[in-house]
C-alpha positions as CSV (number, residue, x, y, z in Angstrom):
1,M,-9.3,-23.2,10.8
2,D,-6.3,-24.9,9.2
3,K,-2.9,-24.8,10.8
4,L,0.6,-25.8,9.8
5,L,2.6,-28.4,11.8
6,I,6.4,-28.0,11.3
7,R,9.2,-30.2,12.7
8,G,12.3,-28.1,12.2
9,G,15.9,-28.8,11.7
10,R,15.9,-30.2,8.2
11,P,17.9,-28.5,5.5
12,L,16.1,-27.6,2.2
13,K,17.2,-29.2,-1.0
14,G,15.8,-29.3,-4.5
15,E,13.9,-27.1,-6.9
16,V,10.7,-25.1,-6.6
17,R,8.7,-23.1,-9.2
18,I,7.8,-19.5,-8.3
19,S,4.2,-18.6,-8.9
20,G,2.8,-15.5,-10.6
21,A,2.8,-12.3,-8.4
22,K,-0.3,-11.7,-6.4
23,N,0.4,-8.0,-6.3
24,A,0.6,-7.9,-10.1
25,A,-2.3,-10.2,-10.8
26,L,-4.9,-8.4,-8.7
27,P,-4.8,-5.0,-10.5
28,I,-4.5,-6.8,-13.9
29,L,-7.7,-8.7,-13.2
30,C,-9.4,-5.4,-12.4
31,A,-8.0,-3.9,-15.7
32,A,-10.3,-6.3,-17.5
33,L,-13.1,-3.9,-16.6
34,L,-11.6,-1.3,-19.0
35,T,-12.7,-3.2,-22.2
36,D,-15.6,-5.3,-23.5
37,E,-13.1,-7.6,-25.3
38,P,-11.5,-10.7,-23.7
39,L,-8.4,-10.4,-21.5
40,Q,-6.5,-13.7,-21.4
41,L,-4.1,-14.2,-18.6
42,T,-1.6,-16.9,-17.7
43,N,0.6,-17.5,-14.6
44,V,-2.2,-16.4,-12.4
45,P,-1.5,-17.7,-8.9
46,V,-4.0,-20.0,-7.1
47,L,-4.6,-17.8,-4.0
48,R,-7.5,-16.8,-1.8
49,D,-7.2,-13.1,-2.8
50,I,-7.4,-14.1,-6.5
51,A,-10.5,-16.1,-5.8
52,T,-12.0,-13.2,-3.9
53,T,-11.3,-10.8,-6.8
54,L,-12.8,-13.1,-9.4
55,S,-15.9,-13.4,-7.2
56,L,-16.1,-9.7,-6.9
57,L,-15.8,-9.2,-10.7
58,A,-18.3,-12.0,-11.4
59,R,-20.8,-10.2,-9.0
60,M,-20.6,-7.2,-11.3
61,G,-21.3,-9.3,-14.4
62,M,-17.8,-10.2,-15.5
63,R,-17.5,-13.4,-17.5
64,T,-14.6,-15.5,-16.1
65,E,-13.4,-18.8,-17.6
66,R,-10.7,-20.9,-16.1
67,H,-8.8,-22.9,-18.7
68,D,-6.6,-24.5,-16.1
69,E,-5.6,-23.6,-12.5
70,E,-3.3,-20.7,-13.6
71,S,-5.0,-19.5,-16.8
72,V,-8.1,-17.4,-16.9
73,T,-10.1,-15.4,-19.5
74,L,-12.1,-12.4,-18.4
75,Q,-14.7,-10.4,-20.5
76,A,-16.5,-7.4,-19.2
77,N,-19.2,-7.1,-22.0
78,Q,-22.1,-7.7,-19.7
79,I,-21.4,-5.6,-16.6
80,H,-24.6,-4.9,-14.8
81,S,-23.4,-3.5,-11.5
82,Q,-20.7,-0.9,-10.6
83,E,-20.8,-1.8,-6.9
84,A,-18.2,-3.6,-4.8
85,P,-20.0,-4.8,-1.7
86,Y,-18.6,-4.9,1.8
87,E,-18.8,-8.6,2.3
88,L,-16.3,-9.1,-0.5
89,V,-14.1,-6.0,0.0
90,K,-13.7,-6.4,3.7
91,T,-11.1,-9.1,3.5
92,M,-8.9,-7.6,0.8
93,R,-7.6,-4.1,0.5
94,A,-6.9,-4.5,-3.3
95,S,-10.6,-4.5,-4.0
96,I,-10.3,-0.7,-4.1
97,L,-8.6,-1.3,-7.5
98,V,-12.0,-1.6,-9.2
99,L,-12.7,2.1,-8.5
100,G,-10.6,3.6,-11.2
101,P,-11.6,1.2,-14.0
102,L,-15.3,1.4,-13.2
103,L,-15.3,5.2,-13.1
104,A,-13.3,5.5,-16.3
105,R,-15.4,3.2,-18.4
106,F,-18.9,3.4,-16.9
107,G,-18.9,6.9,-15.3
108,H,-20.0,5.5,-11.9
109,A,-18.6,3.4,-9.1
110,R,-19.7,2.5,-5.5
111,V,-16.9,0.7,-3.7
112,S,-16.9,-0.3,0.0
113,L,-13.9,1.0,2.0
114,P,-11.4,-1.8,2.0
115,G,-10.0,-4.2,4.6
116,G,-7.1,-6.6,4.4
117,C,-4.1,-7.2,6.7
118,A,-4.1,-5.0,9.9
119,I,-0.6,-3.7,9.3
120,G,-1.4,0.0,9.2
121,Q,-3.9,2.6,8.1
122,R,-3.1,2.6,4.4
123,P,-5.7,5.2,3.6
124,V,-7.4,5.6,0.2
125,D,-7.3,9.4,0.3
126,Q,-4.6,9.5,-2.4
127,H,-6.9,7.5,-4.8
128,I,-9.7,9.9,-4.1
129,K,-7.5,13.0,-4.5
130,G,-6.3,11.9,-7.9
131,L,-9.6,10.9,-9.3
132,A,-11.1,14.2,-8.1
133,A,-8.3,16.0,-9.9
134,M,-9.5,14.2,-13.0
135,G,-12.9,15.7,-12.6
136,A,-14.7,13.0,-10.6
137,D,-17.4,13.9,-8.0
138,I,-16.5,11.7,-5.0
139,R,-18.1,11.4,-1.6
140,I,-18.0,8.9,1.3
141,E,-21.5,7.5,2.1
142,H,-22.3,4.8,4.7
143,G,-18.8,3.2,4.4
144,F,-18.7,3.4,0.6
145,V,-16.7,5.5,-1.9
146,V,-19.3,6.8,-4.3
147,A,-17.8,8.3,-7.5
148,Q,-19.3,9.8,-10.7
149,A,-17.9,11.4,-13.8
150,T,-19.3,11.9,-17.3
151,R,-15.7,11.4,-18.6
152,L,-12.5,11.7,-16.7
153,K,-10.2,14.4,-17.9
154,G,-6.4,14.3,-17.9
155,A,-4.6,16.1,-15.1
156,N,-1.2,16.5,-13.4
157,I,-1.4,14.5,-10.2
158,L,1.2,14.7,-7.4
159,T,0.5,12.2,-4.6
160,D,1.5,13.1,-1.1
161,M,3.2,9.8,-0.7
162,V,4.3,6.9,-2.9
163,T,1.3,4.5,-3.1
164,V,1.3,1.4,-5.1
165,T,-2.4,0.8,-5.3
166,G,-3.0,4.5,-5.7
167,T,-0.6,4.6,-8.7
168,E,-2.3,1.6,-10.2
169,N,-5.9,2.9,-9.7
170,L,-5.0,6.3,-11.3
171,L,-3.0,4.7,-14.1
172,M,-6.0,2.5,-15.1
173,A,-8.4,5.4,-14.8
174,A,-6.2,7.7,-17.0
175,T,-6.1,5.2,-19.9
176,L,-9.6,6.2,-20.9
177,A,-9.5,9.8,-19.7
178,E,-9.7,12.7,-22.1
179,G,-6.3,14.2,-22.7
180,R,-3.0,13.8,-20.9
181,T,-2.4,12.6,-17.3
182,V,0.9,12.9,-15.5
183,L,1.4,10.9,-12.3
184,E,4.2,12.4,-10.2
185,N,5.7,10.6,-7.2
186,A,4.4,7.4,-8.8
187,A,5.3,3.9,-7.5
188,C,8.1,2.2,-9.4
189,E,7.4,-1.4,-8.3
190,P,7.7,-4.2,-10.9
191,E,4.0,-5.0,-10.3
192,V,3.1,-1.4,-11.5
193,V,5.3,-2.0,-14.6
194,D,3.5,-5.3,-15.3
195,L,0.1,-3.5,-15.1
196,A,1.3,-0.8,-17.4
197,N,2.6,-3.4,-19.9
198,V,-0.7,-5.2,-20.1
199,L,-2.5,-1.9,-20.5
200,S,-0.2,-0.9,-23.3
201,T,-0.9,-4.3,-25.0
202,M,-4.6,-3.4,-24.6
203,G,-4.0,-0.2,-26.6
204,A,-3.2,2.3,-23.8
205,R,-0.5,5.0,-24.4
206,I,1.8,5.0,-21.4
207,E,5.4,6.2,-20.9
208,G,7.6,6.2,-17.9
209,Q,6.5,3.1,-16.1
210,G,9.2,2.0,-13.6
211,T,10.0,5.7,-12.9
212,D,8.4,8.1,-10.5
213,R,6.8,10.0,-13.4
214,I,4.3,8.2,-15.6
215,V,2.6,9.9,-18.5
216,I,-0.6,8.6,-20.0
217,E,-2.4,9.9,-23.1
218,G,-6.0,8.9,-22.9
219,V,-7.7,6.8,-25.6
220,S,-11.3,6.3,-26.4
221,R,-11.3,2.6,-25.9
222,L,-9.1,-0.4,-25.1
223,H,-9.2,-3.9,-26.6
224,G,-8.5,-7.4,-25.5
225,A,-5.0,-8.9,-25.0
226,H,-2.9,-11.9,-23.9
227,H,-0.6,-11.5,-20.9
228,R,1.6,-13.6,-18.6
229,V,1.8,-12.3,-15.0
230,V,5.3,-11.5,-13.8
231,P,6.8,-13.9,-11.2
232,D,6.3,-13.2,-7.5
233,R,9.5,-11.5,-6.2
234,I,8.2,-11.7,-2.6
235,E,7.5,-15.5,-2.8
236,A,11.0,-15.9,-4.2
237,G,12.5,-13.8,-1.4
238,T,10.6,-15.8,1.2
239,F,12.1,-19.1,-0.1
240,L,15.5,-17.6,-0.1
241,C,15.1,-16.5,3.6
242,A,13.9,-20.1,4.3
243,V,17.0,-21.8,3.0
244,A,19.3,-19.1,4.6
245,A,17.6,-20.0,8.0
246,A,17.3,-23.8,7.6
247,G,20.4,-24.4,5.5
248,G,20.6,-26.3,2.3
249,D,20.8,-25.9,-1.5
250,I,17.7,-24.9,-3.5
251,T,17.0,-23.6,-7.0
252,L,14.0,-21.3,-7.8
253,R,12.6,-21.8,-11.3
254,Q,10.6,-19.2,-13.2
255,A,11.9,-16.5,-10.9
256,K,12.9,-12.9,-12.0
257,P,16.1,-12.0,-10.2
258,D,16.3,-8.5,-11.7
259,T,13.3,-7.5,-9.5
260,L,15.1,-8.6,-6.3
261,G,18.2,-6.4,-6.2
262,A,17.9,-5.1,-2.6
263,V,16.7,-8.5,-1.3
264,L,19.6,-10.4,-2.9
265,D,22.1,-7.9,-1.7
266,K,21.0,-8.2,1.9
267,L,20.8,-12.0,1.7
268,R,24.3,-12.2,0.4
269,D,25.4,-10.1,3.4
270,T,24.0,-12.9,5.6
271,G,26.4,-15.4,4.0
272,L,23.8,-17.0,1.6
273,E,25.6,-18.0,-1.6
274,I,23.5,-16.9,-4.5
275,T,23.9,-17.4,-8.3
276,T,21.4,-16.3,-10.9
277,G,20.3,-16.7,-14.5
278,E,17.7,-15.0,-16.5
279,D,14.8,-16.9,-14.9
280,W,16.4,-18.9,-12.0
281,I,18.1,-18.4,-8.7
282,R,20.2,-20.9,-6.9
283,A,20.9,-20.4,-3.1
284,R,23.2,-22.4,-0.8
285,M,23.8,-22.0,2.9
286,A,26.1,-24.2,4.9
287,S,26.9,-22.1,8.0
288,R,25.1,-19.9,10.6
289,P,24.0,-16.6,9.0
290,H,25.5,-13.2,9.8
291,A,23.2,-10.5,11.1
292,T,22.3,-7.8,8.6
293,G,20.3,-4.7,9.3
294,F,18.1,-2.8,6.8
295,R,15.5,-0.1,6.3
296,T,12.4,-0.7,4.4
297,S,11.6,1.8,1.6
298,E,9.8,2.0,-1.7
299,Y,11.2,0.1,-4.7
300,P,14.0,-0.2,-5.6
301,G,14.7,-0.2,-1.8
302,F,14.2,-3.1,0.5
303,P,10.5,-4.1,0.4
304,T,8.3,-3.9,3.5
305,D,6.8,-7.2,2.3
306,M,10.1,-8.9,3.1
307,Q,10.8,-7.3,6.5
308,A,9.2,-10.1,8.6
309,Q,11.0,-12.9,6.7
310,L,14.5,-11.3,7.0
311,M,13.8,-10.5,10.7
312,A,13.1,-14.3,11.3
313,L,16.4,-15.1,9.7
314,N,18.2,-12.5,11.8
315,T,16.9,-14.1,15.0
316,L,19.2,-17.0,14.3
317,S,22.2,-14.9,13.0
318,E,25.6,-14.2,14.5
319,G,25.5,-10.6,15.8
320,T,22.9,-7.9,16.2
321,A,20.7,-6.5,13.4
322,V,18.9,-3.1,13.5
323,I,15.7,-3.0,11.4
324,T,13.7,0.1,10.6
325,E,10.2,-0.1,9.2
326,N,9.4,3.0,7.2
327,I,6.3,2.0,5.3
328,F,3.7,0.7,7.7
329,E,3.3,1.8,11.3
330,N,2.0,-1.5,12.7
331,R,4.1,-4.1,11.0
332,Y,5.9,-5.7,13.9
333,M,3.1,-7.9,15.1
334,H,5.1,-11.0,14.4
335,V,7.7,-10.0,16.9
336,Q,5.7,-11.3,19.9
337,E,5.3,-14.6,18.2
338,L,8.9,-14.9,17.3
339,C,9.8,-14.2,20.9
340,R,7.6,-17.1,22.0
341,M,10.1,-19.3,20.1
342,G,13.0,-17.7,22.1
343,A,13.9,-14.8,19.8
344,D,15.6,-11.8,21.4
345,I,13.9,-8.7,19.8
346,E,13.3,-5.2,21.3
347,I,11.1,-2.7,19.6
348,D,11.5,1.1,19.9
349,G,9.0,2.9,17.7
350,H,9.8,2.0,14.1
351,T,13.0,0.3,15.0
352,A,13.6,-3.3,16.0
353,V,16.9,-4.5,17.5
354,V,17.4,-8.3,16.9
355,K,20.1,-10.1,18.8
356,G,20.8,-13.4,17.2
357,I,20.7,-16.6,19.2
358,P,22.0,-20.0,18.2
359,Q,18.7,-21.9,18.2
360,L,15.0,-21.2,18.2
361,L,12.6,-23.6,20.0
362,G,9.4,-24.8,18.4
363,A,6.2,-23.4,19.9
364,T,2.5,-22.7,19.0
365,V,2.4,-19.3,17.3
366,M,-0.4,-17.3,15.7
367,A,-0.2,-15.6,12.3
368,T,-1.4,-12.0,12.4
369,D,-1.0,-11.0,8.7
370,L,0.2,-12.4,5.4
371,R,4.0,-11.8,5.7
372,A,4.0,-12.4,9.4
373,S,2.7,-15.9,8.6
374,A,5.7,-16.5,6.3
375,S,8.2,-15.3,9.0
376,L,6.7,-17.9,11.4
377,V,7.0,-20.7,8.9
378,I,10.7,-19.7,8.3
379,A,11.3,-19.7,12.0
380,G,9.6,-23.1,12.4
381,L,11.7,-24.6,9.6
382,A,14.9,-23.7,11.5
383,A,13.7,-24.3,15.1
384,H,14.4,-27.3,17.3
385,G,11.3,-29.3,17.8
386,Q,7.7,-28.8,16.7
387,T,6.1,-25.5,15.7
388,T,2.4,-25.1,15.1
389,V,1.4,-22.0,13.1
390,E,-2.3,-21.1,13.6
391,R,-4.6,-18.8,11.5
392,I,-2.8,-19.6,8.3
393,Y,-5.7,-18.3,6.2
394,H,-3.5,-15.2,6.1
395,L,-0.8,-17.3,4.4
396,D,-3.2,-18.6,1.8
397,R,-4.0,-15.1,0.7
398,G,-0.5,-14.7,-0.7
399,Y,1.4,-18.0,-1.0
400,E,0.3,-20.7,-3.4
401,R,0.4,-24.1,-1.7
402,M,3.4,-23.1,0.4
403,E,3.5,-26.3,2.4
404,R,3.5,-28.5,-0.7
405,K,6.4,-26.5,-2.2
406,L,8.4,-26.8,1.1
407,Q,7.6,-30.6,1.3
408,A,9.1,-30.9,-2.2
409,L,12.3,-29.3,-0.8
410,G,12.4,-31.9,2.1
411,A,10.8,-29.9,4.9
412,D,8.7,-31.8,7.5
413,I,5.6,-29.6,7.2
414,Q,1.9,-30.5,7.0
415,R,-1.4,-28.8,6.9
416,I,-3.8,-29.8,9.7
417,Q,-7.5,-29.1,9.3
């Protein structure tokens, strides 16, 4: 397995381009199943999860054509299978996003129960509940979700919790349903809005995206479209935490600061000097950061996908930060690895108390999930001595060539095979 070797203590300086958002691209790729016409996408990030999704869609008969690394055309006019097998689904929870489109367009789907990062249960019961309300016959057989429906019918659906992938699955399914669907308690994330925007370009009739109530009037068919995937707010936030921890002066290009409100507010509290434009963010840090506590919550609150990165920054801060994780029950697995580098962190249920220390020390650490990987890289960039981050296949699922981007900013980091 590959690993990263980091020699810390070097401030970051220069410019870096932010890639397209993984969490927007994945459902948009699955949306190509809703039409037999071509869907042309740009700003698609080069990631393991993207490659897995394209392999899954190709297995079903989707035609995929790469024009360059970040542009792809998909056409679902020769779909011969409505099954998502375990060997492809087991590594990536987002594979469940084929369920709604397959059921809506073809009337049948057989999708393996998903895997992905081991950060919590993240059950798919809300997907099943919503599709059943739209008239689908759904059962669990031998580890598969098996669903059938002659044609889905519009319904009022109130999910028991805010679920991003659940909102996306039901949104896609409702575009081809008969009648009106109302999604209450819907996720408001920018990635959900990006999916709704591309669906609207394909001919869907959607109102309310970006709020907790989305209304969809079903249509008989969708058509092809061109779409540019929204920039990755989590990648942008990760680089901002890196410069806040290591010091320096960086500019993020092709970023979208208006999707990062809660993150930018908290980073400013640490002392990071931030200026923004329509599609860029400049961040400067010349002193030791100040501790800042936070609670994760659904958008527009502080994102759970940034919790580990800001915790890594807090380990080096002046003062004590109290962090509460409200989204996933098992998302503190990076704590033990940060403590191997000297961090002072205590966990009590969903709460972490981080007492800042002046200096982390390099060590060999192991990535346990995608965002934990990023937190260990941030810690390594700021630590004294050498840090080795093992099991970085997690990192490759969600960050496009992270080590190359950091090298361009002056970091001493290399991938070891």
